Backbone as CSV, one residue per row, in Angstrom:
resi,resn,N_x,N_y,N_z,CA_x,CA_y,CA_z,C_x,C_y,C_z
1,MET,-12.977,-15.082,3.696,-12.028,-14.269,2.951,-12.619,-12.880,2.767
2,ASP,-11.838,-11.866,3.055,-12.265,-10.495,2.835,-12.002,-10.165,1.366
3,TYR,-13.061,-10.145,0.568,-12.897,-9.957,-0.874,-12.338,-8.587,-1.241
4,MET,-12.460,-7.622,-0.340,-11.925,-6.294,-0.631,-10.420,-6.222,-0.377
5,LYS,-9.852,-7.269,0.206,-8.413,-7.290,0.476,-7.839,-8.642,0.079
6,MET,-8.057,-9.027,-1.166,-7.656,-10.348,-1.635,-6.178,-10.454,-1.983
7,VAL,-5.592,-9.376,-2.428,-4.209,-9.430,-2.895,-3.305,-8.693,-1.909
8,HIS,-2.037,-9.059,-1.919,-1.057,-8.259,-1.188,-0.100,-7.686,-2.226
9,TYR,0.370,-6.483,-1.956,1.165,-5.769,-2.937,2.648,-5.982,-2.692
10,LEU,3.358,-6.319,-3.755,4.793,-6.574,-3.698,5.594,-5.375,-4.190
11,GLU,5.075,-4.682,-5.205,5.705,-3.468,-5.754,4.587,-2.503,-6.115
12,ILE,4.763,-1.219,-5.776,3.733,-0.220,-6.077,4.407,1.028,-6.631
13,SER,3.883,1.515,-7.762,4.273,2.823,-8.285,3.040,3.427,-8.954
14,SER,3.189,4.634,-9.465,2.048,5.275,-10.128,1.833,4.748,-11.543
15,SER,2.701,3.835,-12.007,2.516,3.301,-13.357,2.488,1.771,-13.405
16,GLU,2.782,1.119,-12.269,2.837,-0.337,-12.284,2.657,-0.882,-10.864
17,VAL,1.930,-1.990,-10.770,1.770,-2.683,-9.493,1.974,-4.171,-9.715
18,LEU,2.700,-4.795,-8.796,2.854,-6.245,-8.780,2.224,-6.723,-7.485
19,SER,1.282,-7.663,-7.604,0.616,-8.185,-6.409,0.702,-9.699,-6.399
20,GLY,0.408,-10.280,-5.248,0.395,-11.725,-5.095,-0.966,-12.186,-4.608
21,PHE,-1.343,-13.419,-4.983,-2.632,-13.978,-4.600,-2.510,-15.494,-4.555
22,ILE,-3.156,-16.094,-3.554,-3.227,-17.554,-3.479,-4.619,-17.922,-2.992
23,TYR,-5.183,-18.960,-3.592,-6.502,-19.444,-3.204,-6.332,-20.802,-2.555
24,LYS,-6.854,-20.933,-1.343,-6.816,-22.216,-0.637,-8.247,-22.704,-0.507
25,ASP,-8.522,-23.832,-1.114,-9.864,-24.405,-1.053,-10.163,-24.905,0.350
26,ASN,-9.125,-25.359,1.041,-9.302,-25.959,2.352,-8.106,-25.564,3.201
27,GLU,-8.347,-25.025,4.376,-7.247,-24.614,5.242,-6.408,-25.803,5.713
28,GLU,-6.985,-26.995,5.704,-6.261,-28.178,6.160,-5.726,-28.966,4.962
29,PHE,-5.078,-28.284,4.056,-4.560,-28.874,2.830,-3.453,-29.878,3.149
30,CYS,-3.522,-31.015,2.529,-2.430,-31.987,2.635,-2.207,-32.583,1.248
31,GLU,-1.193,-33.375,1.124,-0.819,-33.943,-0.178,-1.901,-34.822,-0.785
32,LEU,-2.794,-35.341,0.042,-3.854,-36.206,-0.473,-5.035,-35.419,-1.060
33,ASP,-5.130,-34.140,-0.696,-6.207,-33.316,-1.254,-5.935,-33.050,-2.727
34,LYS,-6.986,-33.093,-3.500,-6.836,-32.811,-4.929,-7.017,-31.307,-5.153
35,PRO,-6.139,-30.698,-5.950,-6.307,-29.268,-6.220,-7.570,-29.022,-7.037
36,VAL,-8.161,-27.866,-6.824,-9.341,-27.466,-7.585,-9.003,-26.227,-8.397
37,ILE,-9.772,-26.000,-9.443,-9.581,-24.799,-10.255,-10.110,-23.605,-9.468
38,VAL,-9.325,-22.532,-9.417,-9.722,-21.327,-8.700,-10.931,-20.711,-9.414
39,PRO,-11.972,-20.361,-8.668,-13.159,-19.755,-9.283,-12.806,-18.467,-10.031
40,MET,-13.387,-18.296,-11.195,-13.087,-17.154,-12.056,-13.386,-15.828,-11.374
41,TYR,-14.481,-15.746,-10.608,-14.827,-14.466,-10.001,-13.757,-14.017,-8.997
42,LEU,-13.071,-14.958,-8.357,-11.999,-14.586,-7.441,-10.770,-14.084,-8.200
43,LEU,-10.460,-14.733,-9.306,-9.331,-14.274,-10.120,-9.599,-12.889,-10.688
44,LEU,-10.800,-12.680,-11.217,-11.132,-11.362,-11.767,-11.035,-10.280,-10.695
45,GLU,-11.527,-10.557,-9.512,-11.448,-9.574,-8.422,-9.991,-9.262,-8.088
46,ALA,-9.141,-10.270,-8.054,-7.718,-10.049,-7.780,-7.083,-9.199,-8.889
47,PHE,-7.443,-9.459,-10.138,-6.920,-8.667,-11.263,-7.363,-7.218,-11.135
48,PHE,-8.653,-7.025,-10.844,-9.201,-5.672,-10.766,-8.619,-4.899,-9.583
49,GLN,-8.379,-5.576,-8.452,-7.768,-4.891,-7.315,-6.355,-4.442,-7.648
50,THR,-5.635,-5.274,-8.393,-4.266,-4.921,-8.773,-4.257,-3.716,-9.700
51,ALA,-5.052,-3.742,-10.759,-5.117,-2.604,-11.686,-5.676,-1.369,-10.981
52,GLY,-6.664,-1.569,-10.133,-7.259,-0.448,-9.416,-6.273,0.258,-8.510
53,LYS,-5.323,-0.482,-7.959,-4.308,0.130,-7.099,-3.439,1.091,-7.894
54,VAL,-3.112,0.751,-9.132,-2.333,1.657,-9.993,-3.129,2.935,-10.218
55,ALA,-4.432,2.790,-10.531,-5.278,3.958,-10.781,-5.328,4.859,-9.551
56,ARG,-5.446,4.252,-8.377,-5.503,5.068,-7.158,-4.157,5.728,-6.870
57,GLU,-3.063,5.020,-7.083,-1.736,5.607,-6.852,-1.497,6.766,-7.817
58,TYR,-1.923,6.596,-9.062,-1.735,7.624,-10.088,-2.456,8.911,-9.706
59,SER,-3.590,8.772,-9.030,-4.403,9.947,-8.682,-4.309,10.284,-7.190
60,ASN,-3.237,9.889,-6.541,-3.028,10.161,-5.117,-4.148,9.626,-4.238
61,ASN,-4.669,8.467,-4.599,-5.659,7.749,-3.799,-6.940,8.559,-3.541
62,LYS,-7.355,9.341,-4.537,-8.541,10.186,-4.362,-9.851,9.421,-4.476
63,SER,-9.920,8.492,-5.403,-11.186,7.768,-5.563,-10.958,6.435,-6.251
64,GLY,-11.961,5.570,-6.126,-11.916,4.270,-6.777,-12.423,4.365,-8.199
65,GLY,-12.674,3.237,-8.802,-13.137,3.231,-10.179,-13.966,2.010,-10.495
66,SER,-14.549,2.032,-11.660,-15.358,0.919,-12.150,-14.673,0.292,-13.348
67,ILE,-14.838,-1.007,-13.489,-14.288,-1.705,-14.644,-15.174,-1.380,-15.840
68,VAL,-14.568,-0.866,-16.900,-15.299,-0.507,-18.103,-15.192,-1.609,-19.146
69,SER,-13.997,-2.203,-19.238,-13.780,-3.193,-20.285,-12.643,-4.134,-19.904
70,VAL,-12.797,-5.381,-20.312,-11.736,-6.385,-20.194,-11.689,-7.120,-21.522
71,SER,-10.507,-7.243,-22.089,-10.386,-7.985,-23.344,-9.022,-8.679,-23.388
72,ASN,-8.894,-9.598,-24.316,-7.662,-10.379,-24.490,-7.240,-11.107,-23.216
73,LEU,-8.211,-11.535,-22.436,-7.935,-12.240,-21.188,-7.948,-13.739,-21.472
74,TYR,-6.802,-14.235,-21.966,-6.679,-15.637,-22.358,-5.780,-16.380,-21.372
75,PHE,-6.322,-17.425,-20.789,-5.563,-18.260,-19.866,-4.869,-19.367,-20.658
76,LYS,-3.574,-19.541,-20.434,-2.853,-20.634,-21.094,-3.154,-21.966,-20.430
77,ARG,-3.623,-21.892,-19.184,-4.074,-23.084,-18.460,-4.860,-22.615,-17.244
78,PRO,-5.644,-23.515,-16.641,-6.372,-23.121,-15.426,-5.397,-22.840,-14.272
79,ILE,-5.813,-21.994,-13.351,-5.042,-21.744,-12.137,-5.663,-22.601,-11.035
80,LEU,-4.828,-23.351,-10.351,-5.296,-24.300,-9.347,-5.124,-23.754,-7.938
81,SER,-5.909,-24.317,-7.014,-5.778,-23.917,-5.615,-4.352,-24.171,-5.144
82,ASN,-3.913,-23.358,-4.213,-2.584,-23.419,-3.606,-1.442,-23.033,-4.545
83,GLU,-1.749,-22.511,-5.729,-0.706,-21.963,-6.597,-0.617,-20.464,-6.306
84,TYR,0.592,-20.012,-6.045,0.818,-18.595,-5.764,1.003,-17.867,-7.095
85,ILE,0.123,-16.917,-7.383,0.228,-16.185,-8.644,0.714,-14.763,-8.379
86,ARG,1.445,-14.233,-9.351,1.874,-12.838,-9.342,1.128,-12.136,-10.464
87,ILE,0.489,-11.038,-10.113,-0.309,-10.268,-11.064,0.393,-8.931,-11.275
88,ARG,0.661,-8.578,-12.524,1.308,-7.306,-12.831,0.379,-6.479,-13.713
89,ALA,0.095,-5.262,-13.263,-0.713,-4.324,-14.040,0.154,-3.126,-14.399
90,ASN,0.282,-2.862,-15.691,1.058,-1.726,-16.190,0.120,-0.691,-16.787
91,LEU,0.274,0.555,-16.354,-0.515,1.642,-16.915,0.013,1.965,-18.309
92,VAL,-0.857,1.851,-19.304,-0.471,2.142,-20.687,-0.760,3.599,-21.002
93,SER,-1.957,4.066,-20.630,-2.311,5.465,-20.863,-3.467,5.872,-19.962
94,PHE,-3.699,7.178,-19.912,-4.761,7.740,-19.092,-5.457,8.821,-19.903
95,ASN,-6.774,8.705,-20.068,-7.559,9.721,-20.760,-8.083,10.691,-19.707
96,VAL,-7.529,11.895,-19.675,-7.854,12.874,-18.643,-9.319,13.271,-18.689
97,SER,-9.850,13.559,-19.867,-11.230,14.054,-19.965,-12.261,13.003,-19.546
98,LYS,-11.996,11.741,-19.842,-12.935,10.671,-19.475,-12.546,9.968,-18.173
99,ARG,-11.371,10.313,-17.626,-10.827,9.706,-16.402,-10.749,8.190,-16.529
100,CYS,-10.263,7.726,-17.692,-10.126,6.292,-17.957,-8.657,5.896,-17.960
101,PHE,-8.374,4.794,-17.259,-7.041,4.222,-17.196,-7.008,2.973,-18.074
102,PHE,-5.989,2.856,-18.914,-5.820,1.711,-19.804,-4.614,0.905,-19.318
103,PHE,-4.839,-0.390,-19.055,-3.810,-1.251,-18.484,-3.516,-2.462,-19.352
104,LYS,-2.299,-2.961,-19.214,-1.919,-4.295,-19.677,-1.715,-5.114,-18.416
105,LEU,-2.254,-6.315,-18.408,-2.177,-7.174,-17.233,-1.558,-8.507,-17.608
106,SER,-0.681,-9.001,-16.740,-0.106,-10.333,-16.944,-0.135,-11.086,-15.624
107,VAL,-0.158,-12.413,-15.731,-0.213,-13.280,-14.554,0.822,-14.387,-14.735
108,CYS,1.615,-14.608,-13.674,2.639,-15.658,-13.697,2.507,-16.555,-12.483
109,ILE,2.872,-17.809,-12.681,3.049,-18.763,-11.592,4.513,-19.177,-11.675
110,GLU,5.309,-18.740,-10.703,6.757,-18.854,-10.752,7.239,-18.213,-12.051
111,GLU,7.864,-18.943,-12.953,8.332,-18.361,-14.214,7.369,-18.601,-15.376
112,GLU,6.296,-19.323,-15.123,5.327,-19.657,-16.163,4.323,-18.516,-16.359
113,VAL,4.234,-18.008,-17.573,3.255,-16.958,-17.888,1.920,-17.634,-18.197
114,VAL,0.907,-17.306,-17.408,-0.416,-17.902,-17.582,-1.332,-16.971,-18.378
115,ILE,-1.176,-15.664,-18.180,-1.911,-14.651,-18.950,-0.898,-13.591,-19.355
116,SER,-0.915,-13.208,-20.613,-0.022,-12.131,-21.039,-0.817,-11.076,-21.803
117,ASP,-0.583,-9.843,-21.470,-1.131,-8.692,-22.196,-2.650,-8.635,-22.288
118,ALA,-3.345,-8.935,-21.197,-4.788,-8.697,-21.167,-4.999,-7.183,-21.069
119,ASP,-6.097,-6.701,-21.607,-6.414,-5.271,-21.575,-7.529,-5.013,-20.571
120,ILE,-7.328,-4.023,-19.718,-8.342,-3.623,-18.746,-8.478,-2.108,-18.795
121,ILE,-9.714,-1.641,-18.794,-9.986,-0.207,-18.720,-10.771,0.048,-17.438
122,ILE,-10.294,1.006,-16.647,-10.974,1.413,-15.418,-11.331,2.886,-15.535
123,LYS,-12.596,3.200,-15.250,-13.044,4.594,-15.243,-13.129,5.044,-13.792
124,GLN,-12.341,6.060,-13.476,-12.324,6.555,-12.108,-13.543,7.429,-11.858
125,GLU,-14.163,7.222,-10.697,-15.371,7.949,-10.342,-15.235,8.501,-8.935
126,GLU,-15.533,9.765,-8.765,-15.408,10.396,-7.459,-16.405,9.828,-6.459
127,GLY,-17.499,9.252,-6.932,-18.509,8.681,-6.044,-18.064,7.418,-5.342
128,ILE,-16.965,6.814,-5.794,-16.451,5.597,-5.162,-15.296,5.997,-4.255
129,SER,-15.539,5.954,-2.973,-14.517,6.340,-2.000,-13.453,5.255,-1.906
130,SER,-12.213,5.651,-1.944,-11.122,4.678,-1.891,-10.928,4.106,-0.495
131,LYS,-11.568,4.682,0.527,-11.364,4.164,1.889,-11.943,2.769,2.070
132,TYR,-12.856,2.351,1.174,-13.437,1.020,1.265,-12.682,-0.020,0.438
133,LEU,-11.674,0.409,-0.285,-10.973,-0.484,-1.197,-9.678,-0.991,-0.571
134,ASN,-9.017,-1.905,-1.269,-7.766,-2.475,-0.780,-6.661,-1.439,-0.949
135,ASN,-6.373,-0.719,0.112,-5.348,0.314,0.070,-4.095,-0.094,0.814
136,SER,-3.911,-1.387,0.983,-2.752,-1.887,1.709,-1.465,-1.405,1.059
137,THR,-0.468,-1.245,1.882,0.843,-0.877,1.365,1.630,-2.156,1.109
138,LEU,2.892,-1.999,0.800,3.736,-3.159,0.541,3.811,-4.057,1.768
139,THR,3.915,-5.353,1.538,4.089,-6.300,2.622,5.520,-6.182,3.129
140,ASP,5.674,-5.851,4.406,6.992,-5.686,5.004,7.350,-6.955,5.766
141,LYS,8.003,-7.900,5.076,8.352,-9.191,5.681,9.293,-9.026,6.862
142,GLU,10.244,-8.104,6.749,11.202,-7.878,7.837,10.473,-7.441,9.107
143,LYS,9.497,-6.550,8.968,8.761,-6.051,10.130,7.952,-7.173,10.776
144,ILE,7.315,-8.009,9.972,6.530,-9.131,10.506,7.443,-10.096,11.254
145,LEU,8.597,-10.416,10.666,9.542,-11.325,11.316,10.069,-10.736,12.623
146,GLU,10.271,-9.429,12.639,10.733,-8.764,13.858,9.658,-8.820,14.951
147,ILE,8.401,-8.585,14.576,7.292,-8.606,15.536,7.158,-9.971,16.178
148,ILE,7.297,-11.033,15.412,7.131,-12.381,15.977,8.423,-12.926,16.583
149,GLY,9.488,-12.119,16.553,10.736,-12.508,17.188,11.567,-13.479,16.391
150,ALA,11.354,-13.571,15.088,12.084,-14.519,14.266,13.438,-14.000,13.792
151,LEU,13.726,-12.720,14.037,15.010,-12.163,13.596,16.066,-12.160,14.697
152,ASN,15.704,-12.610,15.871,16.658,-12.601,17.001,17.658,-13.708,16.915
């Protein structure tokens, strides 16, 4: 797994990003396999990539940032392998002098809210080049289907 490109983006703006993420413990998953709890470090990376995309969009993709603070990150239940999660990061405010972005983050599995209103602060730093980060654009399902000939 390329950890720098863990999430795919469903909606992108300069104030909000919605991304998707799924963890597969085993590529040969079948009904007899037991689901496992997704490792926390993978979930945190997916959260940070989602919030970081808002910060980069807000600043015209000039530079990346570092996580300064995470709080109120309460899981209502564990996230299991093969569950597709949607991560939403909303920009609450931006401190120009300190170059800090303040976010609210939520995570859903279908209609179930697993995390609501977690707080994340990202400090943007010019020393972190955005070319190494997940700068993917929106997933264009129509284009993929056209390429593989599924729309004919």
